[in-house]
C-alpha beads as a LAMMPS data file, in Angstrom:
LAMMPS data file: protein, C-alpha beads

79 atoms
78 bonds

1 atom types
1 bond types

-500.0 500.0 xlo xhi
-500.0 500.0 ylo yhi
-500.0 500.0 zlo zhi

Masses

1 110.0

Atoms # bond

1 1 1 -244.475 -341.119 462.494
2 1 1 -243.799 -344.844 462.780
3 1 1 -244.023 -345.186 458.989
4 1 1 -241.309 -342.579 458.475
5 1 1 -238.828 -344.851 460.284
6 1 1 -238.925 -346.993 457.127
7 1 1 -237.346 -344.160 455.105
8 1 1 -233.688 -343.254 455.386
9 1 1 -231.433 -340.575 453.964
10 1 1 -227.777 -341.511 453.830
11 1 1 -225.272 -339.697 451.632
12 1 1 -223.631 -343.069 450.898
13 1 1 -226.831 -344.490 449.368
14 1 1 -228.043 -343.001 446.080
15 1 1 -226.198 -339.761 446.838
16 1 1 -228.461 -338.961 449.766
17 1 1 -231.839 -339.511 448.142
18 1 1 -234.605 -340.711 450.434
19 1 1 -234.836 -344.499 450.120
20 1 1 -236.759 -347.327 451.684
21 1 1 -234.529 -348.465 454.519
22 1 1 -232.334 -351.419 453.591
23 1 1 -232.878 -350.959 449.857
24 1 1 -231.682 -348.794 447.007
25 1 1 -235.279 -348.017 446.016
26 1 1 -235.829 -344.288 446.263
27 1 1 -239.044 -342.712 447.437
28 1 1 -239.040 -340.792 444.155
29 1 1 -238.891 -344.041 442.166
30 1 1 -241.781 -345.616 444.099
31 1 1 -243.879 -342.452 443.751
32 1 1 -243.144 -342.478 440.030
33 1 1 -244.408 -346.047 439.744
34 1 1 -247.598 -345.117 441.567
35 1 1 -248.053 -341.946 439.511
36 1 1 -247.785 -343.976 436.319
37 1 1 -250.563 -346.335 437.354
38 1 1 -248.818 -349.167 439.180
39 1 1 -250.802 -350.363 442.157
40 1 1 -249.478 -351.633 445.455
41 1 1 -249.941 -355.259 444.409
42 1 1 -247.880 -354.850 441.259
43 1 1 -245.037 -353.146 443.108
44 1 1 -245.054 -355.698 445.923
45 1 1 -244.991 -358.555 443.399
46 1 1 -242.043 -356.984 441.567
47 1 1 -240.080 -356.208 444.737
48 1 1 -240.842 -359.131 447.019
49 1 1 -238.716 -357.771 449.873
50 1 1 -241.027 -354.749 450.229
51 1 1 -244.063 -354.556 452.449
52 1 1 -247.226 -352.501 452.086
53 1 1 -245.988 -350.305 454.940
54 1 1 -242.901 -349.384 452.886
55 1 1 -245.126 -347.996 450.146
56 1 1 -247.274 -346.171 452.663
57 1 1 -244.079 -344.724 454.142
58 1 1 -243.162 -343.293 450.727
59 1 1 -246.543 -341.586 450.515
60 1 1 -246.259 -340.304 454.084
61 1 1 -242.741 -338.980 453.400
62 1 1 -243.935 -337.095 450.319
63 1 1 -246.928 -335.716 452.191
64 1 1 -244.736 -334.544 455.054
65 1 1 -242.219 -332.872 452.740
66 1 1 -244.940 -331.126 450.742
67 1 1 -246.762 -329.893 453.828
68 1 1 -243.953 -327.383 454.429
69 1 1 -243.746 -326.138 450.846
70 1 1 -245.380 -323.096 449.351
71 1 1 -246.032 -322.901 445.640
72 1 1 -246.545 -319.686 443.762
73 1 1 -248.230 -319.371 440.424
74 1 1 -246.202 -317.714 437.688
75 1 1 -249.400 -316.875 435.819
76 1 1 -250.750 -313.448 436.661
77 1 1 -254.416 -312.634 436.533
78 1 1 -254.920 -309.742 434.089
79 1 1 -258.623 -309.284 434.790

Bonds

1 1 1 2
2 1 2 3
3 1 3 4
4 1 4 5
5 1 5 6
6 1 6 7
7 1 7 8
8 1 8 9
9 1 9 10
10 1 10 11
11 1 11 12
12 1 12 13
13 1 13 14
14 1 14 15
15 1 15 16
16 1 16 17
17 1 17 18
18 1 18 19
19 1 19 20
20 1 20 21
21 1 21 22
22 1 22 23
23 1 23 24
24 1 24 25
25 1 25 26
26 1 26 27
27 1 27 28
28 1 28 29
29 1 29 30
30 1 30 31
31 1 31 32
32 1 32 33
33 1 33 34
34 1 34 35
35 1 35 36
36 1 36 37
37 1 37 38
38 1 38 39
39 1 39 40
40 1 40 41
41 1 41 42
42 1 42 43
43 1 43 44
44 1 44 45
45 1 45 46
46 1 46 47
47 1 47 48
48 1 48 49
49 1 49 50
50 1 50 51
51 1 51 52
52 1 52 53
53 1 53 54
54 1 54 55
55 1 55 56
56 1 56 57
57 1 57 58
58 1 58 59
59 1 59 60
60 1 60 61
61 1 61 62
62 1 62 63
63 1 63 64
64 1 64 65
65 1 65 66
66 1 66 67
67 1 67 68
68 1 68 69
69 1 69 70
70 1 70 71
71 1 71 72
72 1 72 73
73 1 73 74
74 1 74 75
75 1 75 76
76 1 76 77
77 1 77 78
78 1 78 79
């Protein structure tokens, strides 16, 4: 849970999107970078004020949010 303290949600920052505390970098943006192949080193070089723990916090936040979600297939098995 310590990592999640690095993430904040404030309606005055990016309209309430989850961001890395003290920045305007959203969790969604960081996850998008990772999903498109950027590695931690590349992101940390681009945003020198970030730490590895900030990136891990984004992953932990996403994991925590998704753990409470249920997804239903819209495809029905006809067999």
